[in-house]
N, C-alpha and C positions, 0 to 999 in steps of 0.2 A: 581563429575563428572556433567557436564552440564546438566540441565534439569532433574536430577534425582527424581525418584518417582513422576513425574507429570503424571496425567491421561489425555491424549489427547482425545478429542472427535471430531472425524473427520466429517466435514460437506459437503466437496466436495472431492471426491477421484481423484487423479490424478496418472500418471506414476512415477515421481521422487519426486514430493512433493503433499501433501495432504494440503486442506484447512481447518483449524480447529477453533471451538468456542474458544474464549479468556474467561479465567477464573481468579479469585482472585488469585489462587494458582500459575498461569503462572508469575503474577507480582513478587511474592516473590521467586520463584524457577528458574527463568530464568534471562538472562540479558536484558530483554525487556526495563526496565526503563533506563538502563545504555547506550543503543544504543544512545540516545538523548544526553547524555552527551559526546559523542566521537565526537571532532571536525572534523575528517576525515570522519565519517560515515554520518555527517549532513552537510558537505560543501555545497552541491547544495540544501538546504532545507531551509525553514523558522523555524529553530530551532536552539538550541545551544545559545539562548539569555540569558536564565536563566537556573540554574540547575535543573535537573530532579531528583526526589528521588521516592523511592518505594511507599511512602504515596501518592505523586501526582500522579503516574501512576495509582494507585488503584482509587484515586478519579476520574480520566479521564475515566477509565474503567466504572465505576458504574454510572457516572453522564453523559456521553457523548456517550458512545458506547452501553451498553446493554439497550434494550427495545428503543432504537431510530428508529423509521420508516424512519427517512431520512439519516440513516448511516448503512453501513454493513461493519464492519470491521472484519477481520479474520486473524488467524495466519497462517504463512506458515511453514509446518513441512517437514522436510528432512525425506522421508520415511525409507530409509536404516538405517540411524543412529538414527532415532527417536528424533531429535533435533529441537527445535522450533528456525528458523533461521530469521524470518522477519514477518512482518505484511503488508497487502494490504487491499484497502477499496474503497468502493463507498460511495461517500458523496454527499450532496446536491441532494438526491434523489427525483425526481420530477415527480410523477406518472401522473400528469395531461398532462404534456408536454414530458413524457418518456424520461427523460434525467437525467444524473448523472455524477460526476467527479470521475475519478481513481486516486489513488496515492498509495504510499508505499515505503517500503524499505526492503532491506535484511540487517539485523543488524549484524549478525555473520560473520565475515570477512572471514572465511575459506569457506563460501558457497556463495560467491559473484558472482559466474560464472553466465554467461548469460542464461544458461540452466534453472535453478530453476526460475529466475525471469520471463522468457518468459512463461513457463509453468503455474505459479501462474497467470499471467495475462490473459492467454488464459481460465483458469478455470473459473476466476471471470467474464470475460465478457460474456463466455457462459451462466453463471448463470444469468447475468444481462439481456441478451437478451431473453433467453428461459424461464426463471422463473419469472422475475420481469418485463417483457415487457419493457424494455428499448429500445428505438430507436436511441438515440444519446449518446455516452460517450465521455467526453472531459477532458482535464486536461492541466497542465501548470507546467513549470520548469524554474529555473533560469540557468539551464544548457543546452545549445542547443545540447549537445550530448545526453541528454535524449529525448528531442524532436525528434531528428533525429532517435533515437532507435524505439519510438512509430511510426514513419512514415515508416522506412523501414522495420522493423520486424512484426509490428501488423497492418499495413494498415492504419494508421492514417494520416491526411493531416494537415500540418502546417497551423494554421487559422490566425496567426498575432504575432505582437510582442508588448507587452507594454513596451516601452522604459523608461529606468531608474526608474523602478518601486518598486524595492525592495532593501532596505539598507542592505548589507551584507559584512562583512569582510572590513569595511572601505570605501566602495564605493557603489554607486546606480548601481544595475544590472538590465539588461532588464530580462522579462519574456516571455518565448516562449509558445504560446497557440496552442495546438493541439487537433483534434476532429475526430471523425468517426461515420458514419451512419450505423446502422447494420438493416438487416433483417433477422428474424427467418427463419429457425433454424440455429444458429451458433455454428459450433464445433471447 
């Protein structure tokens, strides 16, 4: 069974999903590292250039995530099924200028519905604004649909396009940049 015997540590409670702390156990007892080997899951990301492995994911967790004051990466837990379905993060956290970058993915295909992704983003943004005192959250994607999602559903603005910026699947692709200014409290 998926995620069998994993002890999840809930960090931020939601309605449909919770955001959870990431652990070594989750690397070995979930599909986390395998998501980045799936061409379909990573088609709009700067991933899938080299194979990922359990040991590489563990190294990433221990060296880049845990204890890093410039990154907050959390797991997305489907509450009812108790399944670790994805990750979401704030990166490049800049406490002086009160800004950070949002990114993430739903890796378990069965749970790719928009409901879980929207709630995970809203939970993380509320934490960023109300707890970490962030004023501006931004992101980017090689998928225009992702940028439009952030614009229409989460209130971000399209801020620009980096033309032919990323080489992916045999061609150079544009990167769509989006951002939003927040004032606390954000709910």
